[in-house]
C-alpha positions in Angstrom: 17.6 178.2 113.6 15.7 180.7 116.2 15.7 184.7 115.4 18.1 186.6 117.0 20.9 184.0 117.3 22.9 186.5 114.3 24.7 189.1 114.6 23.3 191.9 112.5 26.2 194.2 112.4 30.2 193.4 112.9 32.2 195.1 115.6 34.4 197.7 114.6 35.5 198.3 111.0 34.4 200.4 108.2 31.5 199.6 106.4 33.5 199.3 102.6 35.0 196.3 100.7 37.9 194.7 102.2 40.9 194.0 100.2 40.8 190.5 101.3 37.8 188.6 102.6 36.5 184.4 102.2 36.2 183.1 99.3 35.3 179.1 100.5 34.5 178.1 104.2 34.2 174.3 104.7 33.8 174.7 100.9 31.0 176.7 100.6 30.2 180.3 99.7 29.6 182.6 102.2 26.1 183.0 100.8 25.7 179.5 102.0 25.9 180.6 105.5 23.7 183.8 105.2 20.6 181.3 105.1 19.3 180.0 107.9 18.1 177.0 106.0 21.4 175.9 104.4 24.1 177.1 107.2 24.4 174.0 108.7 24.4 171.9 105.5 28.3 171.7 105.4 29.7 173.3 108.5 32.7 171.7 110.4 32.9 169.7 107.0 35.6 168.9 104.3 33.3 168.0 101.0 36.6 167.3 99.0 37.8 164.5 101.5 34.3 163.4 102.6 35.5 164.0 106.2 35.6 166.7 109.4 37.3 169.5 108.4 41.0 169.0 110.2 42.9 172.5 109.2 45.9 172.1 111.5 48.0 174.5 113.3 51.5 173.8 114.5 52.2 170.0 115.8 49.4 169.0 113.6 46.7 170.2 116.0 43.2 171.2 114.7 43.2 174.9 114.7 39.9 176.2 115.8 38.0 179.3 115.9 39.1 180.8 119.8 36.0 182.3 121.1 38.1 183.8 123.6 40.3 186.0 121.2 39.2 189.9 121.1 38.1 189.9 118.0 35.7 187.0 118.0 34.6 187.7 122.0 31.9 189.8 121.3 30.4 186.8 118.7 30.7 183.7 120.8 27.2 183.5 122.3 25.3 183.8 118.7 27.7 181.8 117.1 26.8 179.2 119.4 23.6 179.8 119.5 23.5 178.9 115.5 26.0 176.0 115.3 26.5 174.5 118.9 29.1 174.2 121.4 31.3 172.0 119.7 34.3 173.4 118.2 34.5 175.2 114.7 37.5 174.4 112.8 39.4 177.2 110.7 38.5 175.9 107.5 38.7 178.6 105.4 39.8 177.0 101.7 40.2 180.2 99.9 40.1 184.0 100.4 39.3 186.9 97.6 42.2 188.9 97.5 43.4 192.5 95.5 47.0 192.6 95.4 48.9 195.6 95.2 48.9 197.4 91.8 45.8 195.0 90.7 42.3 196.6 90.2 40.6 193.2 90.3 40.4 190.5 92.9 41.1 187.0 92.5 40.3 183.7 94.7 43.7 182.4 96.2 43.4 178.6 97.7 44.6 178.6 101.5 44.1 174.9 102.2 46.0 172.4 100.5 43.2 170.1 100.3 41.0 172.3 98.1 43.6 171.3 95.8 44.8 167.8 96.3 45.5 165.4 99.5 47.5 162.2 99.5 45.5 161.1 102.7 43.1 158.6 104.3 40.3 157.9 104.0 40.2 158.4 100.1 43.2 160.4 98.3 41.8 163.5 96.6 44.2 164.0 93.0 43.0 166.1 89.8 43.6 164.2 86.5 45.8 165.8 85.3 48.3 164.8 88.2 47.0 161.3 88.5 47.7 160.7 84.3 51.9 161.8 85.5 52.1 158.7 87.7 52.7 155.9 85.9 51.3 153.1 88.1 48.6 150.1 86.2 45.2 150.7 87.7 44.3 148.0 90.7 47.8 148.1 92.3 48.5 148.7 95.5 50.6 152.0 96.0 52.0 153.4 99.2 52.1 157.1 100.6 54.6 158.9 102.4 53.5 162.2 103.7 56.3 164.8 104.7 59.2 162.4 104.5 62.4 163.6 105.5 65.3 162.0 103.7 69.0 162.3 104.8 71.7 160.5 103.5 75.7 161.2 103.5 77.8 160.6 100.5 80.2 157.2 101.2 82.8 159.3 100.6 83.3 161.0 104.1 86.0 163.1 102.4 83.6 164.6 100.6 81.4 166.1 102.9 78.6 166.1 100.3 74.7 164.6 101.7 71.3 164.7 100.4 68.6 166.2 102.8 64.9 166.8 101.3 61.4 166.8 102.5 58.8 165.6 100.0 55.3 166.8 100.4 54.1 163.0 99.3 56.0 160.5 97.9 54.3 157.9 96.0 55.5 153.8 95.1 53.9 151.0 94.2 53.7 148.1 97.0 54.6 144.2 96.3 51.9 141.8 97.3 54.2 141.8 100.8 53.7 145.6 101.0 57.0 146.5 100.4 57.9 149.3 97.9 58.8 148.8 94.4 59.5 150.4 91.0 60.3 154.3 90.6 59.0 157.0 93.0 56.5 159.7 92.3 57.1 163.1 94.4 54.4 165.3 94.3 54.4 168.9 95.5 51.5 171.2 96.5 52.4 175.0 96.7 49.5 176.8 98.5 49.6 179.9 100.4 48.8 180.4 103.9 48.3 184.0 105.2 49.8 186.7 107.0 48.4 189.2 109.2 45.2 189.2 111.1 41.4 189.3 110.8 41.0 185.7 109.3 38.7 184.6 112.4 36.7 188.2 112.6 35.8 187.7 108.7 35.3 183.7 109.4 32.8 184.9 112.2 31.1 187.5 109.6 30.6 184.5 107.4 29.5 182.4 109.8 26.8 184.9 111.0 25.6 185.5 107.6 26.9 189.2 107.5 29.2 191.6 104.9 32.5 191.1 106.1 34.0 194.3 107.1 36.7 196.1 106.5 39.6 195.8 109.0 40.6 198.7 109.3 41.5 199.7 112.6 40.2 196.4 113.8 43.9 194.6 113.1 47.0 196.0 113.1 48.2 194.2 109.8 45.4 192.9 107.6 45.9 189.0 106.0 46.9 188.5 102.4 48.4 185.3 101.3 52.2 185.0 101.7 53.1 184.4 98.2 56.3 185.9 98.2 57.4 183.0 100.9 55.8 180.0 98.7 57.6 181.4 95.8 60.8 181.5 97.5 60.3 177.9 99.3 59.3 176.6 95.8 62.5 178.2 94.0 64.7 176.5 96.7 64.1 172.9 95.4 62.2 173.5 92.6 65.3 172.1 90.4 66.6 169.6 93.1 63.3 167.6 93.7 62.5 167.8 89.7 66.3 166.2 88.9 66.2 163.8 92.1 63.3 162.3 90.6 64.8 161.9 87.3 68.0 160.5 88.9 65.3 158.1 90.3 63.5 157.1 87.2 60.3 158.6 88.6 58.8 162.3 88.3 58.2 164.9 90.7 54.8 166.9 89.8 54.5 170.4 91.0 50.9 171.5 91.6 50.0 175.3 92.2 47.8 178.0 91.2 47.3 180.5 88.4 47.7 183.8 90.7 51.2 182.1 92.0 52.2 181.8 88.3 51.4 185.2 87.5 53.2 186.3 90.3 56.4 184.0 89.3 56.1 185.8 85.8 55.7 189.2 87.2 58.3 189.5 89.1 61.4 186.9 87.5 62.4 186.4 83.6 60.5 183.3 83.5 57.5 183.1 80.8 55.5 179.4 80.9 54.9 180.5 77.0 58.1 179.9 76.0 59.4 176.8 77.6 61.2 174.1 75.4 59.6 171.3 75.2 61.0 169.5 72.1 63.5 167.1 74.1 63.5 165.0 77.1 61.6 166.7 79.9 62.2 166.4 83.8 59.7 169.1 85.0 55.8 168.5 85.6 53.8 171.3 86.8 50.2 171.4 87.1 48.3 174.7 87.4 44.8 175.3 88.6 42.5 178.2 89.4 39.4 179.0 91.0 36.3 180.4 89.1 33.1 181.5 89.5 30.5 178.8 88.3 27.6 180.0 85.8 25.2 179.4 88.2 24.3 182.8 89.8 24.2 181.3 93.7 26.1 178.2 93.8 27.5 176.5 96.8 31.1 177.5 96.0 34.0 178.3 93.8 34.7 175.9 90.7 38.6 174.4 90.3 39.5 174.3 86.8 42.8 173.2 85.2 44.4 176.3 83.6 47.6 174.9 82.0 50.2 172.1 82.1 54.0 173.1 82.1 56.8 170.9 80.7 60.1 171.2 80.6 64.0 170.8 81.6 65.2 171.7 84.9 69.1 172.4 83.7 71.1 171.5 80.9 72.6 168.4 81.3 76.2 169.4 82.0 76.3 171.3 85.4 76.3 175.0 85.2 79.4 177.3 85.7 77.4 179.9 87.3 75.4 181.0 90.2 72.6 179.0 89.1 74.0 175.7 90.0 73.2 176.9 93.8 69.8 175.2 92.5 70.3 172.3 91.1 71.0 168.8 92.6 74.5 167.7 94.6 74.8 164.3 95.5 71.9 162.0 95.2 71.5 158.7 97.0 70.8 155.8 94.8 67.4 154.4 94.5 68.1 150.8 95.9 68.8 153.5 99.5 65.1 155.2 99.1 63.8 151.7 98.9 65.7 149.9 101.8 65.0 153.0 103.8 60.8 152.8 103.0 60.8 149.3 103.6 62.3 149.1 107.0 60.2 151.8 108.4 57.4 149.7 106.7 58.7 146.5 108.4 59.7 148.1 111.8 55.8 149.3 112.1 54.4 145.9 110.9 52.6 147.6 108.0 52.6 151.1 108.7 54.5 153.7 109.7 54.5 157.9 110.7 53.2 159.2 107.5 52.4 156.4 105.7 49.2 154.9 104.3 48.5 152.8 101.2 45.5 152.4 99.0 44.6 151.2 95.6 45.7 152.7 92.7 42.1 154.1 90.9 40.1 154.7 94.0 41.4 158.2 94.1 38.7 161.2 93.5 39.3 163.8 91.6 38.4 167.4 93.9 36.2 168.7 91.3 33.5 165.6 91.6 33.6 166.7 95.3 32.7 170.3 94.9 29.6 170.5 97.4 26.2 170.9 95.9 23.7 172.9 97.8 20.1 173.9 96.7 19.0 177.7 98.2 
């Protein structure tokens, strides 16, 4: 890279440690981009999926760094000199955050694909999640992403209906490509951000300079929207766990240690006191990001934190307001299978948000973590 391609100092901002800063960009630590010999090795790529980064914004369009944005405009020339004129996806995998009332910053996963991605060309599934899905190796599996399933109860007088969207639904396929067996629902709960400054910090990282304190640069500094994530999780946690049990399968909740800590800090829930003595119908796998042992490494390392097992509710319906959370009407499994099969037939083997792969061909995200020597 030519000398002078870097912007030596960020425009605006105070020279002190920010409360939020990028931890991984394109799966790599900021140090990788500070080195002219390594900065091009992984730019624009998603190392976990072995594809070009396709982080999405609204309507599934790729979100790219906007060179016309006022906080990045002054850096446009050095960025294009260093990385070329091709668009740069906003590929922030995780960020360091020091929350209010905390003295230590911790990494929060922002892109769910850093943790799990049931998408082509090769699904990324942590082994602890994989072990909960009881499909034999070598079988063909169908995956429906963002599946919206709505059915009204046959007795129209009741007015009850089922309406949920599943992050991922997996089912074994017959040799003719139709769904068979029990469904497995996988829900991934990672944070996005609220507030501004992420684009400015991305420019800082790409140009190899310290990430600026954003006081006076943006009106509201970005932070993970963990409250919103928990509220969304709470609104469907019990019902989705119960419907999977009703269908003879499982719902697996995949989330991060920092979100679990927030839940335990703000509610009466205590994961260490879960009763696992009987039949369980809630399955959670919790992960964390840690710094690798090496002083200089390409990025953070994903570790399994703990497995959660328990029951969603008692077998009988509750007579208090917790009934808000439980499953009401649930269609028969045969209705789900017929709906999925109809979509596959109409699309002649494919459907929107659907793909298939052979069980056992997926990879664990930890094996895909990048390694760059510098």
